[in-house]
DRENDO-1510 file (C-alpha; in Angstrom, 1 decimal, always signed):
<recs>
REC; n; res; u; v; w
REC; 1; UNK; -15.6; -4.0; -1.2 .
REC; 2; UNK; -13.8; -2.4; -4.1 .
REC; 3; UNK; -15.7; -2.8; -7.3 .
REC; 4; UNK; -13.8; -3.6; -10.5 .
REC; 5; UNK; -15.1; -1.4; -13.5 .
REC; 6; UNK; -13.7; -2.1; -17.0 .
REC; 7; UNK; -14.3; -0.1; -20.2 .
REC; 8; UNK; -11.4; -1.3; -22.3 .
REC; 9; UNK; -13.6; -3.5; -24.4 .
REC; 10; UNK; -15.9; -0.7; -25.4 .
REC; 11; UNK; -13.0; +1.8; -25.7 .
REC; 12; UNK; -11.2; -0.5; -28.2 .
REC; 13; UNK; -13.9; -2.6; -29.8 .
REC; 14; UNK; -17.2; -0.9; -29.0 .
REC; 15; UNK; -18.0; -0.2; -32.7 .
REC; 16; UNK; -16.1; -3.1; -34.3 .
REC; 17; UNK; -17.2; -5.9; -32.0 .
REC; 18; UNK; -19.9; -4.6; -29.6 .
REC; 19; UNK; -20.8; -8.1; -28.4 .
REC; 20; UNK; -17.2; -9.0; -27.5 .
REC; 21; UNK; -16.9; -5.6; -25.7 .
REC; 22; UNK; -20.0; -6.4; -23.7 .
REC; 23; UNK; -18.7; -9.8; -22.6 .
REC; 24; UNK; -15.3; -8.3; -21.7 .
REC; 25; UNK; -16.5; -5.3; -19.8 .
REC; 26; UNK; -19.9; -6.5; -18.3 .
REC; 27; UNK; -19.4; -10.2; -17.9 .
REC; 28; UNK; -15.7; -11.0; -17.4 .
REC; 29; UNK; -14.9; -7.9; -15.4 .
REC; 30; UNK; -18.4; -6.6; -14.3 .
REC; 31; UNK; -19.6; -10.0; -13.0 .
REC; 32; UNK; -16.7; -12.5; -12.7 .
REC; 33; UNK; -14.2; -10.2; -11.2 .
REC; 34; UNK; -16.7; -8.9; -8.7 .
REC; 35; UNK; -18.1; -12.1; -7.4 .
REC; 36; UNK; -17.4; -13.1; -3.8 .
REC; 37; UNK; -15.7; -16.4; -4.3 .
REC; 38; UNK; -12.2; -15.2; -3.8 .
REC; 39; UNK; -10.8; -11.7; -2.9 .
REC; 40; UNK; -9.4; -9.4; -5.5 .
REC; 41; UNK; -5.8; -10.0; -4.5 .
REC; 42; UNK; -6.1; -13.7; -5.0 .
REC; 43; UNK; -7.9; -13.2; -8.3 .
REC; 44; UNK; -5.1; -10.9; -9.5 .
REC; 45; UNK; -2.5; -13.6; -8.7 .
REC; 46; UNK; -4.5; -16.3; -10.4 .
REC; 47; UNK; -4.8; -14.2; -13.5 .
REC; 48; UNK; -1.1; -13.4; -13.7 .
REC; 49; UNK; -0.2; -17.1; -13.4 .
REC; 50; UNK; -2.8; -18.0; -16.1 .
REC; 51; UNK; -1.4; -15.5; -18.5 .
REC; 52; UNK; +2.2; -16.6; -17.7 .
REC; 53; UNK; +1.3; -20.2; -18.3 .
REC; 54; UNK; +0.0; -19.3; -21.8 .
REC; 55; UNK; +3.1; -17.3; -22.6 .
REC; 56; UNK; +1.1; -14.0; -22.9 .
REC; 57; UNK; +3.5; -11.1; -22.2 .
REC; 58; UNK; +1.8; -8.3; -24.0 .
REC; 59; UNK; +0.0; -5.2; -22.6 .
REC; 60; UNK; -2.6; -7.5; -21.0 .
REC; 61; UNK; +0.0; -9.0; -18.7 .
REC; 62; UNK; +1.3; -5.6; -17.8 .
REC; 63; UNK; -2.2; -4.4; -17.0 .
REC; 64; UNK; -2.8; -7.4; -14.7 .
REC; 65; UNK; +0.6; -7.0; -13.0 .
REC; 66; UNK; -0.3; -3.4; -12.3 .
REC; 67; UNK; -3.7; -4.5; -11.1 .
REC; 68; UNK; -2.1; -7.0; -8.8 .
REC; 69; UNK; +0.1; -4.3; -7.3 .
REC; 70; UNK; -2.9; -2.0; -6.9 .
REC; 71; UNK; -4.7; -4.7; -4.9 .
REC; 72; UNK; -1.9; -5.4; -2.4 .
REC; 73; UNK; +0.5; -7.8; -4.1 .
REC; 74; UNK; +3.9; -6.8; -2.9 .
REC; 75; UNK; +7.3; -7.0; -4.7 .
REC; 76; UNK; +8.3; -10.0; -2.6 .
REC; 77; UNK; +5.0; -11.8; -3.2 .
REC; 78; UNK; +5.0; -11.4; -7.0 .
REC; 79; UNK; +8.6; -12.7; -7.0 .
REC; 80; UNK; +7.6; -15.7; -5.0 .
REC; 81; UNK; +4.5; -16.3; -7.2 .
REC; 82; UNK; +6.3; -16.2; -10.5 .
REC; 83; UNK; +9.2; -18.3; -9.2 .
REC; 84; UNK; +6.8; -21.0; -8.0 .
REC; 85; UNK; +4.8; -21.0; -11.2 .
REC; 86; UNK; +8.0; -21.2; -13.2 .
REC; 87; UNK; +8.5; -24.9; -12.2 .
REC; 88; UNK; +5.0; -25.7; -13.7 .
REC; 89; UNK; +4.6; -23.1; -16.6 .
REC; 90; UNK; +8.2; -22.9; -17.8 .
REC; 91; UNK; +11.4; -21.1; -16.9 .
REC; 92; UNK; +11.5; -18.8; -20.1 .
REC; 93; UNK; +8.0; -17.7; -19.3 .
REC; 94; UNK; +9.1; -16.6; -15.9 .
REC; 95; UNK; +11.9; -14.6; -17.3 .
REC; 96; UNK; +9.5; -12.8; -19.6 .
REC; 97; UNK; +7.1; -12.0; -16.7 .
REC; 98; UNK; +10.0; -10.8; -14.5 .
REC; 99; UNK; +11.1; -8.3; -17.2 .
REC; 100; UNK; +7.7; -6.6; -16.9 .
REC; 101; UNK; +7.2; -7.1; -13.1 .
REC; 102; UNK; +10.5; -5.3; -12.3 .
REC; 103; UNK; +9.2; -2.2; -14.0 .
REC; 104; UNK; +5.8; -2.4; -12.3 .
REC; 105; UNK; +7.3; -2.7; -8.8 .
REC; 106; UNK; +10.3; -0.4; -9.5 .
REC; 107; UNK; +9.3; +2.1; -6.8 .
REC; 108; UNK; +9.0; -0.6; -4.1 .
REC; 109; UNK; +12.1; -1.3; -1.9 .
REC; 110; UNK; +13.2; -4.9; -1.6 .
REC; 111; UNK; +12.4; -6.7; +1.7 .
REC; 112; UNK; +14.2; -10.0; +1.2 .
REC; 113; UNK; +17.2; -8.8; +3.2 .
REC; 114; UNK; +15.2; -8.6; +6.4 .
REC; 115; UNK; +13.0; -11.6; +7.3 .
REC; 116; UNK; +11.0; -9.5; +9.9 .
REC; 117; UNK; +10.3; -6.8; +7.3 .
REC; 118; UNK; +9.4; -9.5; +4.7 .
REC; 119; UNK; +7.0; -11.1; +7.2 .
REC; 120; UNK; +5.4; -7.7; +8.0 .
REC; 121; UNK; +5.0; -6.9; +4.3 .
REC; 122; UNK; +3.3; -10.3; +3.7 .
REC; 123; UNK; +0.9; -9.7; +6.5 .
REC; 124; UNK; -0.8; -6.7; +5.0 .
REC; 125; UNK; -2.6; -6.0; +1.8 .
REC; 126; UNK; -0.8; -2.7; +1.1 .
REC; 127; UNK; +2.8; -2.4; -0.1 .
REC; 128; UNK; +5.6; -1.1; +2.1 .
REC; 129; UNK; +6.8; +1.2; -0.6 .
REC; 130; UNK; +10.1; +3.1; -1.0 .
REC; 131; UNK; +12.2; +4.6; +1.8 .
REC; 132; UNK; +10.6; +7.9; +3.0 .
REC; 133; UNK; +13.7; +9.9; +2.1 .
REC; 134; UNK; +11.8; +13.2; +1.5 .
REC; 135; UNK; +10.8; +13.3; +5.2 .
REC; 136; UNK; +13.6; +11.3; +6.9 .
REC; 137; UNK; +14.8; +14.4; +8.7 .
REC; 138; UNK; +11.5; +14.4; +10.7 .
REC; 139; UNK; +11.8; +10.8; +11.8 .
REC; 140; UNK; +13.9; +8.8; +14.3 .
REC; 141; UNK; +14.7; +5.5; +12.5 .
REC; 142; UNK; +13.7; +4.5; +9.0 .
REC; 143; UNK; +10.3; +4.8; +7.5 .
REC; 144; UNK; +8.7; +3.8; +4.2 .
REC; 145; UNK; +6.0; +5.4; +2.1 .
REC; 146; UNK; +3.6; +3.9; -0.5 .
REC; 147; UNK; +1.1; +6.2; -2.2 .
REC; 148; UNK; -2.4; +4.5; -2.3 .
REC; 149; UNK; -4.4; +7.4; -3.5 .
REC; 150; UNK; -3.1; +10.7; -4.9 .
REC; 151; UNK; -6.4; +12.0; -6.3 .
REC; 152; UNK; -9.5; +13.4; -4.5 .
REC; 153; UNK; -8.2; +12.4; -1.0 .
REC; 154; UNK; -4.5; +11.7; -0.4 .
REC; 155; UNK; -4.0; +8.2; +1.2 .
REC; 156; UNK; -0.5; +6.9; +2.0 .
REC; 157; UNK; +0.7; +3.7; +3.6 .
REC; 158; UNK; +3.4; +4.7; +6.1 .
REC; 159; UNK; +5.6; +1.9; +7.5 .
REC; 160; UNK; +7.9; +2.3; +10.5 .
REC; 161; UNK; +10.7; -0.1; +11.4 .
REC; 162; UNK; +10.8; -1.1; +15.1 .
REC; 163; UNK; +11.6; +1.9; +17.3 .
REC; 164; UNK; +10.9; +4.4; +14.4 .
REC; 165; UNK; +8.7; +7.4; +15.2 .
REC; 166; UNK; +8.1; +10.8; +13.6 .
REC; 167; UNK; +8.7; +14.1; +15.4 .
REC; 168; UNK; +6.0; +16.0; +17.2 .
REC; 169; UNK; +4.1; +17.9; +14.5 .
REC; 170; UNK; +0.9; +19.8; +13.8 .
REC; 171; UNK; -1.4; +19.8; +10.8 .
REC; 172; UNK; -2.6; +23.4; +10.3 .
REC; 173; UNK; -5.6; +24.5; +8.2 .
REC; 174; UNK; -7.7; +27.6; +7.9 .
REC; 175; UNK; -10.7; +25.4; +7.5 .
REC; 176; UNK; -11.2; +21.6; +7.7 .
REC; 177; UNK; -7.9; +19.7; +7.4 .
REC; 178; UNK; -6.2; +17.3; +9.9 .
REC; 179; UNK; -5.4; +13.7; +9.4 .
REC; 180; UNK; -6.9; +10.2; +9.9 .
REC; 181; UNK; -4.7; +7.2; +10.7 .
REC; 182; UNK; -6.0; +3.7; +10.0 .
REC; 183; UNK; -3.7; +1.0; +11.4 .
REC; 184; UNK; -3.1; -2.0; +9.1 .
REC; 185; UNK; -0.3; -4.1; +10.5 .
REC; 186; UNK; +2.0; -4.4; +13.4 .
REC; 187; UNK; +2.0; -2.5; +16.7 .
REC; 188; UNK; +2.6; +1.2; +17.3 .
REC; 189; UNK; +1.7; +4.4; +19.3 .
REC; 190; UNK; -0.1; +7.7; +18.9 .
REC; 191; UNK; +0.2; +10.5; +21.4 .
REC; 192; UNK; -1.4; +14.0; +21.4 .
REC; 193; UNK; +0.3; +16.7; +23.4 .
REC; 194; UNK; -0.7; +16.6; +27.1 .
REC; 195; UNK; -2.3; +13.2; +26.8 .
REC; 196; UNK; -1.0; +9.7; +27.5 .
REC; 197; UNK; +0.3; +7.7; +24.5 .
REC; 198; UNK; -2.2; +5.3; +22.9 .
REC; 199; UNK; -1.2; +1.8; +21.7 .
REC; 200; UNK; -2.3; +1.1; +18.1 .
REC; 201; UNK; -3.1; -2.3; +16.6 .
REC; 202; UNK; -4.5; -3.3; +13.2 .
REC; 203; UNK; -8.1; -2.0; +12.8 .
REC; 204; UNK; -7.6; +1.0; +15.1 .
REC; 205; UNK; -8.5; +4.4; +13.8 .
REC; 206; UNK; -7.2; +7.8; +15.0 .
REC; 207; UNK; -8.9; +11.1; +14.1 .
REC; 208; UNK; -6.5; +14.0; +14.4 .
REC; 209; UNK; -8.1; +17.4; +14.1 .
REC; 210; UNK; -6.1; +20.4; +12.7 .
REC; 211; UNK; -4.1; +22.2; +15.3 .
REC; 212; UNK; -3.3; +19.2; +17.5 .
REC; 213; UNK; +0.4; +18.6; +18.3 .
REC; 214; UNK; +1.1; +14.9; +18.1 .
REC; 215; UNK; +3.4; +12.1; +17.0 .
REC; 216; UNK; +3.0; +8.5; +15.9 .
REC; 217; UNK; +5.3; +5.5; +15.2 .
REC; 218; UNK; +6.2; +1.9; +15.8 .
REC; 219; UNK; +6.6; +0.1; +19.1 .
REC; 220; UNK; +10.3; -0.7; +20.0 .
REC; 221; UNK; +9.9; -4.4; +19.1 .
REC; 222; UNK; +7.5; -4.3; +16.2 .
REC; 223; UNK; +7.2; -3.1; +12.6 .
REC; 224; UNK; +4.1; -0.9; +12.2 .
REC; 225; UNK; +2.1; +0.4; +9.3 .
REC; 226; UNK; -0.9; +2.8; +9.0 .
REC; 227; UNK; -2.7; +4.5; +6.3 .
REC; 228; UNK; -2.4; +8.3; +6.6 .
REC; 229; UNK; -5.4; +10.0; +5.2 .
REC; 230; UNK; -5.2; +13.7; +4.4 .
REC; 231; UNK; -8.5; +15.4; +5.4 .
REC; 232; UNK; -9.4; +18.0; +2.8 .
REC; 233; UNK; -9.3; +21.6; +4.0 .
REC; 234; UNK; -8.2; +25.1; +3.1 .
REC; 235; UNK; -4.7; +26.5; +3.7 .
REC; 236; UNK; -3.4; +23.1; +4.9 .
REC; 237; UNK; +0.3; +22.8; +6.0 .
REC; 238; UNK; +2.4; +20.7; +8.3 .
REC; 239; UNK; +4.6; +22.1; +11.0 .
REC; 240; UNK; +7.4; +19.8; +12.1 .
REC; 241; UNK; +8.7; +20.2; +15.7 .
REC; 242; UNK; +11.1; +18.5; +18.1 .
REC; 243; UNK; +11.8; +14.8; +18.2 .
REC; 244; UNK; +10.2; +12.4; +20.7 .
REC; 245; UNK; +13.2; +11.9; +23.0 .
REC; 246; UNK; +14.5; +8.4; +23.9 .
REC; 247; UNK; +13.7; +8.7; +27.6 .
REC; 248; UNK; +10.0; +9.5; +27.0 .
REC; 249; UNK; +9.7; +6.9; +24.2 .
REC; 250; UNK; +11.5; +4.2; +26.3 .
REC; 251; UNK; +8.8; +4.5; +29.0 .
REC; 252; UNK; +6.2; +3.3; +26.5 .
REC; 253; UNK; +7.8; -0.1; +25.9 .
</recs>
């Protein structure tokens, strides 16, 4: 389980109000935020609604909105939460929250126009993210990319619409390298060159060594998301190759 660590109290008030800083960092966040009664995603939602109900729209609300996004609350979910709370907490308060939330979720594509996409997004803790435009030439169909970790080890949530798959490709490295896929929602496939395709479901993990030609993507009738974890190495690069043709892909349905 991810552990919440907070230092804002000591950073801002460590000398002026050390007891308050202790309660803020060690009790509120150190103990209450880390107890096992409810998960962090639910705790983030409760906190945002509590601040909204009080009309608090300062930097603390922005922090908790960002925290909610970091713990899996999607753009569609926060919109639904604030809209629902508006009937109980007040319409003007909802407007104030939305002004901040729009900036926090600015990089996430809307999903309301596609009920299947919205259902897929609601069924996983990671955001779908923005259209994967930088790599779209290497995909058949549309994909989306949401950075989860960009420090130490790169982790990205990659989402494929039904029928979408990437081209055959190889992760090269002089030492180490490769990729790990952790499936989080939907149904998809992975195939290494010369081997039969493998069906992928949430919870499945694929270890891809450097130098292995492969592809991965969604099933024809399902949205699919996996975490792509970049294995650290030396001289790492990706070589993109030919597409997976429709005839070969069609045989997997």
